[in-house]
C-alpha positions as CSV (number, residue, x, y, z in Angstrom):
1,M,235.4,166.4,73.9
2,S,232.1,164.6,74.0
3,M,229.7,165.2,71.3
4,E,226.7,164.7,73.7
5,N,227.6,167.6,75.9
6,V,225.8,171.3,75.3
7,I,228.9,173.2,77.2
8,E,232.2,171.5,77.8
9,T,235.4,173.2,79.0
10,R,239.0,171.8,79.6
11,G,241.4,173.9,81.4
12,L,240.0,177.0,80.4
13,T,242.0,180.0,81.1
14,R,242.1,183.7,81.0
15,T,244.0,186.2,81.9
16,F,243.8,190.0,81.6
17,G,247.6,191.5,82.2
18,A,248.6,190.1,85.6
19,V,244.9,188.8,86.9
20,E,243.9,185.3,85.8
21,A,240.1,185.9,85.8
22,V,239.3,182.4,84.8
23,R,241.9,179.6,85.7
24,D,242.0,175.5,84.8
25,L,238.0,175.7,84.4
26,S,236.8,172.3,83.5
27,I,232.9,172.4,83.2
28,V,230.2,169.7,81.9
29,V,226.7,170.9,81.2
30,P,224.6,167.7,79.3
31,P,221.2,168.5,77.7
32,G,218.2,168.9,79.2
33,K,220.0,170.7,82.2
34,A,219.5,174.3,84.0
35,L,223.3,175.2,85.3
36,A,223.3,178.1,87.4
37,F,226.8,179.6,87.6
38,L,227.2,181.6,90.8
39,G,230.0,183.2,92.5
40,R,230.4,187.2,93.7
41,N,230.7,190.3,91.3
42,G,234.4,190.3,89.7
43,A,234.5,185.9,90.0
44,G,235.2,185.3,86.5
45,K,231.5,184.4,85.6
46,T,231.0,187.2,82.5
47,T,234.6,186.1,81.4
48,T,233.7,182.7,81.1
49,I,230.4,183.2,79.2
50,K,232.3,185.4,76.7
51,L,235.4,182.5,76.3
52,L,232.1,180.1,75.9
53,A,230.4,182.2,73.3
54,G,233.8,183.0,71.7
55,L,234.0,186.8,72.3
56,L,237.2,186.4,73.9
57,S,239.7,183.4,73.3
58,P,241.5,181.9,76.0
59,Q,245.2,182.0,77.3
60,R,244.9,177.8,77.6
61,G,242.3,175.1,77.5
62,E,239.3,174.8,75.1
63,S,235.6,174.9,75.2
64,R,233.0,173.5,72.9
65,V,229.1,174.8,72.4
66,L,226.7,172.6,71.3
67,G,229.6,170.2,69.9
68,V,231.4,173.5,68.4
69,A,234.3,174.9,69.2
70,S,233.6,177.9,70.7
71,A,235.9,180.2,68.5
72,A,234.7,178.5,65.7
73,L,230.5,179.0,66.1
74,K,229.2,180.2,63.2
75,P,225.8,182.0,62.0
76,A,224.4,178.4,61.9
77,D,225.5,177.3,65.5
78,W,223.9,180.6,66.7
79,Q,220.8,179.9,65.3
80,R,220.5,177.1,67.7
81,L,221.8,179.4,70.5
82,G,220.0,182.1,72.7
83,Y,222.5,184.4,74.6
84,V,220.9,187.1,76.8
85,A,223.7,189.1,78.5
86,E,223.3,191.8,81.4
87,S,225.0,194.5,79.2
88,Q,222.8,193.5,76.0
89,R,222.4,196.6,74.0
90,L,219.1,197.1,71.7
91,Y,218.4,199.4,68.9
92,G,217.1,202.2,71.4
93,W,215.5,204.0,67.9
94,M,213.1,201.2,67.7
95,T,210.1,199.4,68.9
96,G,209.6,196.4,70.3
97,T,207.8,195.2,67.2
98,E,210.3,196.9,64.7
99,L,213.0,195.0,67.2
100,L,211.6,191.3,66.7
101,A,210.2,192.3,62.6
102,F,214.5,192.7,62.1
103,V,215.8,189.5,63.9
104,R,212.9,187.4,62.9
105,P,214.4,186.4,59.2
106,L,217.6,185.8,60.6
107,Y,216.2,182.4,62.0
108,P,214.6,179.8,60.1
109,T,213.5,178.1,63.3
110,W,211.6,181.5,64.2
111,D,207.9,180.6,65.2
112,R,205.3,183.3,65.4
113,D,202.5,181.6,67.4
114,F,205.6,181.0,70.3
115,E,206.7,184.7,70.1
116,S,203.5,185.9,70.8
117,L,203.0,183.9,73.4
118,L,206.7,185.3,75.1
119,V,205.1,188.6,74.7
120,R,201.5,187.8,76.8
121,R,203.3,185.6,79.2
122,L,206.1,188.3,79.7
123,F,204.0,191.3,79.6
124,V,206.5,192.8,76.7
125,P,205.1,196.4,75.5
126,L,205.7,196.1,71.6
127,G,204.4,199.8,70.9
128,R,207.1,201.9,72.5
129,R,210.6,202.7,71.9
130,I,213.4,200.8,73.0
131,S,214.9,203.2,74.9
132,H,211.9,204.7,76.5
133,C,211.4,201.0,77.9
134,S,212.5,200.1,81.6
135,R,215.5,197.9,82.0
136,G,213.2,194.8,82.9
137,E,211.4,195.7,79.8
138,R,214.5,195.5,77.5
139,M,215.3,192.2,79.6
140,K,211.9,190.7,78.6
141,L,212.5,191.9,74.7
142,A,215.8,190.4,74.7
143,L,214.4,187.5,76.1
144,V,211.6,186.8,73.3
145,A,214.4,187.5,70.8
146,A,216.3,185.2,72.1
147,L,213.6,182.1,72.7
148,A,211.3,182.7,69.9
149,Y,213.3,180.3,67.3
150,R,213.7,177.6,70.0
151,P,217.3,177.5,70.6
152,T,218.8,174.1,72.0
153,L,220.6,176.2,74.4
154,L,219.7,179.1,76.6
155,I,222.8,181.1,77.8
156,L,222.0,184.1,80.0
157,D,224.4,186.6,81.8
158,E,223.3,187.8,84.9
159,P,220.0,188.6,83.6
160,F,218.1,189.6,86.8
161,S,220.7,192.0,88.0
162,G,219.0,195.0,88.6
163,L,215.5,194.4,88.0
164,D,212.7,195.4,90.4
165,P,211.1,192.2,92.4
166,L,208.1,192.4,90.2
167,S,210.3,192.6,86.9
168,R,212.4,189.7,88.0
169,D,209.6,187.5,88.9
170,E,208.1,188.0,85.6
171,L,211.0,186.9,83.9
172,L,211.9,184.3,85.7
173,A,208.0,182.9,85.5
174,G,208.5,183.1,81.8
175,V,212.0,181.2,81.5
176,L,210.6,178.6,84.0
177,E,207.6,178.3,81.9
178,V,208.6,178.3,78.5
179,T,211.8,176.1,79.3
180,G,210.1,173.7,82.1
181,Q,207.6,172.6,79.1
182,H,210.5,171.7,76.5
183,R,213.3,170.8,78.9
184,W,215.9,173.0,77.3
185,S,219.6,173.4,78.3
186,I,220.1,176.4,80.2
187,F,223.6,177.9,81.6
188,F,222.8,181.5,83.7
189,S,225.2,183.1,85.5
190,T,224.3,185.3,88.7
191,H,225.6,186.9,91.7
192,D,222.1,186.9,93.5
193,V,220.7,183.4,94.4
194,D,217.4,184.4,95.3
195,E,216.0,182.9,91.4
196,V,218.6,179.7,91.6
197,E,216.2,177.2,93.6
198,R,213.2,177.8,91.1
199,L,215.0,177.5,87.7
200,A,218.4,175.7,88.4
201,D,218.9,171.6,88.6
202,D,222.7,172.0,89.4
203,V,224.8,174.6,90.3
204,A,228.3,175.5,89.7
205,L,230.4,178.1,91.9
206,I,233.1,179.8,90.4
207,D,235.6,182.3,92.7
208,S,238.7,184.1,92.2
209,G,238.3,182.6,88.5
210,Q,238.4,179.3,90.3
211,L,235.5,176.6,90.3
212,Q,235.2,175.3,93.4
213,L,231.9,173.2,92.9
214,H,229.8,171.6,90.8
215,E,227.0,169.6,92.4
216,S,223.0,169.4,92.0
217,V,221.0,171.8,94.0
218,E,219.5,168.5,95.8
219,A,223.2,167.1,96.5
220,L,224.3,170.5,97.9
221,Q,221.5,171.5,100.4
222,A,221.6,167.8,101.8
223,R,225.5,168.0,102.7
224,F,225.2,171.5,104.6
225,R,223.6,172.3,107.7
226,R,223.9,174.6,110.4
227,V,224.7,173.2,114.1
228,H,223.6,175.1,117.1
229,V,225.7,173.5,120.1
230,S,224.4,174.6,123.9
231,L,227.0,173.0,126.3
232,P,227.2,173.1,130.3
233,T,230.2,174.4,130.5
234,P,232.4,177.2,128.6
235,V,233.1,176.2,124.7
236,P,236.7,174.9,124.7
237,P,239.3,177.0,123.2
238,G,240.7,175.5,119.6
239,F,237.7,174.2,118.5
240,Q,238.7,171.6,115.3
241,E,236.3,170.5,112.6
242,P,237.5,169.9,109.0
243,A,234.2,170.4,107.6
244,A,232.8,173.5,109.0
245,I,232.9,176.6,108.2
246,E,231.7,180.1,109.8
247,V,232.8,178.7,113.3
248,S,231.6,180.9,116.5
249,S,231.4,180.4,120.1
250,E,230.3,182.7,123.0
251,G,230.1,181.8,126.3
252,N,228.6,177.8,126.5
253,V,227.2,178.2,122.9
254,L,229.2,177.1,119.7
255,R,227.9,177.7,116.4
256,F,229.1,176.5,113.1
257,V,227.7,175.3,109.4
258,H,228.9,171.7,108.5
259,T,230.1,170.9,104.8
260,Q,229.9,167.4,104.6
261,F,227.0,166.2,106.5
262,S,225.6,162.8,106.9
263,A,223.4,160.9,109.0
264,E,227.2,159.4,110.6
265,V,228.1,162.7,111.0
266,E,225.1,163.9,112.9
267,A,225.6,160.4,115.3
268,E,229.1,161.5,115.7
269,L,228.1,165.1,116.5
270,R,225.8,164.3,118.9
271,R,228.1,161.8,120.6
272,R,230.5,164.2,120.7
273,F,228.4,167.0,122.3
274,A,226.7,164.4,124.6
275,G,226.7,166.5,127.4
276,G,225.0,169.6,125.8
277,Q,222.1,170.2,123.5
278,V,222.8,169.9,119.4
279,E,220.2,171.7,117.2
280,I,220.9,170.7,113.7
281,G,218.9,172.8,110.5
282,P,219.1,172.8,107.0
283,L,220.2,176.1,105.1
284,S,218.4,177.6,102.1
285,L,220.7,178.0,98.8
286,R,221.5,182.0,99.9
287,E,222.8,181.0,102.9
288,I,224.7,178.2,101.6
289,F,226.5,180.5,99.1
290,V,226.9,183.3,101.4
291,A,228.5,180.8,103.6
292,L,231.0,179.7,101.2
293,V,232.1,182.8,100.0
294,R,232.5,184.4,102.8
295,A,235.0,181.1,103.3
296,F,236.6,181.8,100.4
297,Q,237.3,185.6,101.4
298,E,238.5,184.3,104.8
299,R,241.1,182.1,103.1
300,S,242.5,184.5,100.5
301,F,243.1,187.2,103.2
302,A,244.8,184.5,105.1
303,H,247.2,183.8,102.3
304,A,247.5,187.4,101.2
């Protein structure tokens, strides 16, 4: 495996009983990139992150983080790695001030000025007991504790899940501001793609434990288009288009999402439906995600 990549896995597999939570996962994250690891609930995102962090052992395959085998990560390696999990526990009897004072000596690179900047940007209530803080306030405090020592790689496991819109926007704005300034590498899992378009350079999508795609946000959005065709006569039965998903027809109208769109494809569609009206439009990342997950579900049902 290359020492240049901040994350690299090869054939990573983890089972729980008869269930393969992660299967043959091979993924690479180069330095300076923000990768959104997408998937519906139960797709294998958290299991993957625990494998990366060395909190779980794989049945097969291998993973490396910052050039170190995940199973061999030592305290010195964690001083270069920031980790915030959805289920992360903080000491509820402490105040925010006490928590930061507790973790500060653990990191030689801790930057007090940067800590103060993060606290201000994220509106963290340091004087309140953590047990009395909202979920959003606890997540922001955990983020300060994970960023103040300027880690090389930041791993976030569902950091925005369950937050109200204001808290989510404040948390996302804080991550964007501080990571954008320093071009840190970020690996963050989510099943809610609202924040992805603002934060991610690349997208990886996992479903039923298997990697389905891994590409840049720009490339993904470039190859997906929603197609609406109005024909002068009823749509013929049995419409076939290998790269089409979400196919539906009603009377003279045919609708589908094309997953391999290009200028050549557009020309072919307009030639194919020359007698009708063809409307082609882009999809948001959320719309692409929903369309793909629905297609995966239909495929799984068909093979059940």
